[in-house]
N, C-alpha and C positions, 0 to 999 in steps of 0.2 A: 270394596267391601260388601256392597249390596249383592253383587253377582256371586261372590263366594258364599254368602249367607244363604242366598236363595238355593245354591247347590246343596247346602246342608240340609235345607227343608226337605229334600227329597230323600234324605236318610233318616232323619229323626223328626219326631213331633215335639212338637214342643207344647211417704210418711216418715217418718223417723221413729225408730224403736228405742227401747231401753231395757235394762235388765238388772241382775244382781250387781250391786255396787256401782250403779250407773249414775252419772251426773254429766251434764254437758260441758262443765268446766274441770271439775277435780276428779269425777268418776269415782267417788268414794261414798256415795249415799247407800241407803238401804234399797230393797227392791222397789223399783219405780217404772211401772209399764204404762203405756198410753191407754186411755179409756176404752178404745176399740180393740185392744189386744185380748184375745180369748185364751185363757190359761185353764186347762182342765185340772179338776181336783187331784192333788197328789203330785202336780207338776209345778215347777218354777221357771219363769222366763229368766234365762241367763243373759242373753244378748240378741238384740234385733236391729235392723237397719232398713229404713224406707228407701225406695228407689223408683225411678221412672225412666222409660226408654221411648225414643221416637221409633217410627216404623222400621223393620228389618235392621236391627242394630244390636250391638252387645257392648258391655262395659264391665269394669271391675270397680267395686266399691268397698270400702273398709270402714271398720269401727273398732275402737279399742277402749277397754274399761279396766278399772282397778278393782280387785277383789277385796271386800272389806273385812272378811273373816274367813277362817278356815272352813272349806266346804269340800264334802265328799260326795262325788257324783257316782250314782249307781245305774243311770240310765240316761239316754239322749233321745230327744225327738226333734227332728228337723222341721222347721216351719218354711215350707217351700211352695208359695203360690206359683201359678204358671209364669214361666220366665226365669225361674231359678235354675241355673245350669249346674253349678256346684257351690258347695260351702265348705270352707276349711276353718277350723278353730285351732289356734296355737296359743302358747303361753310362754311368758319370759319374765325375768326378774326386773327388767327395766323397759322403759317405754319412751320413744322419741316424741310422741304426742298422743293425746287422748281424745275421745270423742270420734265424730265423723271425719273421714278424710278421703280424698281421692287416691287411687292406687292402681296397681296393675297386678298381674298373676304372681309377681314375685314378692309382694309385701306379705311375708309371714315370718313367724319365728321358727326356731329350729327344734322346738319341742311340740309335737302334734298332740292335740286333744281329740279331735273328732273331724271326720270328713263325711259329707253326704252329697247326693246329687238327685236327679229326677227320680221320684218314686221310692226314695230310701225310707225304709220302714224304721220303727223304734228300735233302738239298740239298748237291750237290757243286760246288765252284768249278772254273772252268777252270784248267789248268796255269799256275802262276805267280801266281795270284790268291789273296789271303787277306785276312781281316780281322785287324787287330792288336788284342790285348787287352794294353794296356800295364801294366807292373808298377805295383801300388799304386792301380790303378783299381778301381771296384767294379761288379760285375754284379748287376742286379736281376732276379729271376724273378717275374713275375705271372701266376698261374694262375687261370683261371675254370673252376670245376668244376661239373658239372651232373648230377643224378640224377633220371631220368624214371621210375624203377622204384617199386614199392611197398615194397622192402626197403632196408636200409642198403647203402651202397656205400663202398668205400675203395680206395686205391691210392697209388702213388708216381709222380709226374710230373716230367719234367725234360728236360734236354737233354745229349746226348753230342756230342763233336766230333772231327774229324780235324785233324791239325796239319802245318805245313810248318816246315822250317828256315828261319831268316831269310835265309840266302844263296839259297834257292829262290824268294824273293818278288820278282816284278816289279812288281805293282800292288797297292796296298793299296785294299780295297774297303769299302763300307758298305751300309746298306739304309735306305730311306725309304719312306713310303706316298704313293701317288697315290690320291685319292679324294674323298669328300664326306661331310662331317658334318651336312648339312642335308638330310634325307630326309622326304618326305611321300608315302607310298604309299597311295593310296585303296583302300577295299574294293570292288573292281570284279570280282574273280574273272577277270580278264583280264590278259594281259602288259602290264607298265607299266615304263617305263625312266627311270632317273635317271642323269645324267651330270656330269662335271666335267673341267676341262682344267688343264694346267700347262705354263708356258714359262719357261725359265731362260736367262740370258745366259752360258752355259758349255758346255763340252764334257763329255758323259758317255758312258761305254760300258756299256750294260746287258746282263746276261748271264743273268738269271733273273727270271721273273714269279711271284708267288704271290697269286692272287685269294682274297679273304676277304669273305664275306658270311654271312648266317645262313639260317634254314630256309625262308623264303619266296623265296629266290633261285633263279633258273632258268638264268641264263646271264650271262657277262661278256665284253665285247669291248674290246680295247685299239686305239686308233688313233694313227697318227703323221702329223702335217703338217709338212712341211719349211718352214723360214722363207721360202724363195722360192716355195713352192708354194701353190696355191689349194685344193687336195683333200686328203683324208686317204687314207692307206693302212692296211690292216689288219695289225696286228702279232699279235694273238691274237683268236680268236673261238671260244669253247669253252663247252659246257654246264657248268652248275655244280651240284654235289651237295655239300650241307653235310657228308655223311659221308665224302667223299673230296676233301679240299681240297689239290689236287695243286700241286707245283711244275712250272713250265714252263720248263726250261732252253732257252736259244736261242743261236744263233750270235751271238756278241758284236755288238750293234747300237749304232753310234755316233750319238749325237744331237749336232748342232752348235748353237752359240748361238742361242737364240730358236725352235728347233724346238718344236712343240707336241705333247704327249701328251694324249690324251683317254681316259678310261674311261667305259664304258656299262654299267650294272648293270640287269639285268632281273629283275622279281619277279612273282609272282602272289599278291595279297592276297586270300585266300578266306575271310576271316573273315565276310563277308556270308552265307556258306553254312554255316560252322561254328558261327558264334556271331552269328546275325542281330540287329540289322541290320548288324554289322560295325563296324570302327573303323579309323582311319588309323594306319599303322605308321610310326613315326619312328625316328631314329637312337638308338642305345644299345648298351651292352656286354651287356645281358641277352639271353637266348635268346628273349625275347618281343619284342625290338626287332630292328632290322636295321642292317647296315653296307654300305658300298660302298668297298672298299679293294682296291688291288693292291700288294703288296710289290715294290719295285724293288730288285734287287740290282745295284749299279753300282760303277764306278771311274771317276776317282779318288774318294777319300772326301771328304765334306764335305756339310753340310747336316744339319737336324734332323728329327725323326721326322714332323712334319706340314707340311713345307715346301711339299708339292705337294697339300695337302688343303684343300678349300673349307671354310670355317667351322671351321677348326682352333681347338683349345682353347688 
């Protein structure tokens, strides 16, 4: 593990928390955050988890809470001290356990709320758009933490939110991934592209894109082909830096039934130079593997986390 993580270091740089409806046993109290948690005015701590890592190591840790009252989210802020690799928030109607628990990258629910990584900025919804966290549902925080240093590392990671009053909500939104879970990136030390597409028989309005890949990634492009058209138009074409996983707010883009979205992910696998003869990089949660995802924030709500992902689990 140490050798692999040290290889990643050449590509990327690198307590206990509480929140809305949080309780160590039942998870149904009011807002309850640690004394050292800093929450800026206008924001609310939704969920947090403390963690610690030994030198040159990585881990997955999780926390699940129960929502005590209907809550309408109009903005997300990722709390991500150094060592936070990525954060997934999912929601479900039932929960096998509450509070802190040990986990791996597969511990998530099938409805996605939020995802963020290194350098992810605040994600603000358009006026009148919100995600509903229904009373007595369960929020799961899945954290992947990574320490590329020669010393111990610790922090508290999580998510803060802005909210709307129910009367202000016009559209209820959700989030899904567009992407590919079947990746085979050869060690060519040259730009290499993987792509996947998604078409659905429904109308969506997309208002934010969040590209997510790992340290070998260089660029991501999102393309749209209308159902009656033969060619694609570019929606997003941006360089990718693992250390700055930005949100891309956009003028609401309406997709009509059977329009096709395509994501193109570009990588440079230089392991034939850094670790000759190199090796093929495949899909995985670990920092030594790769991903090809775009988080789509959209309304109306509906659909599960991997509805638009090739080779979904």
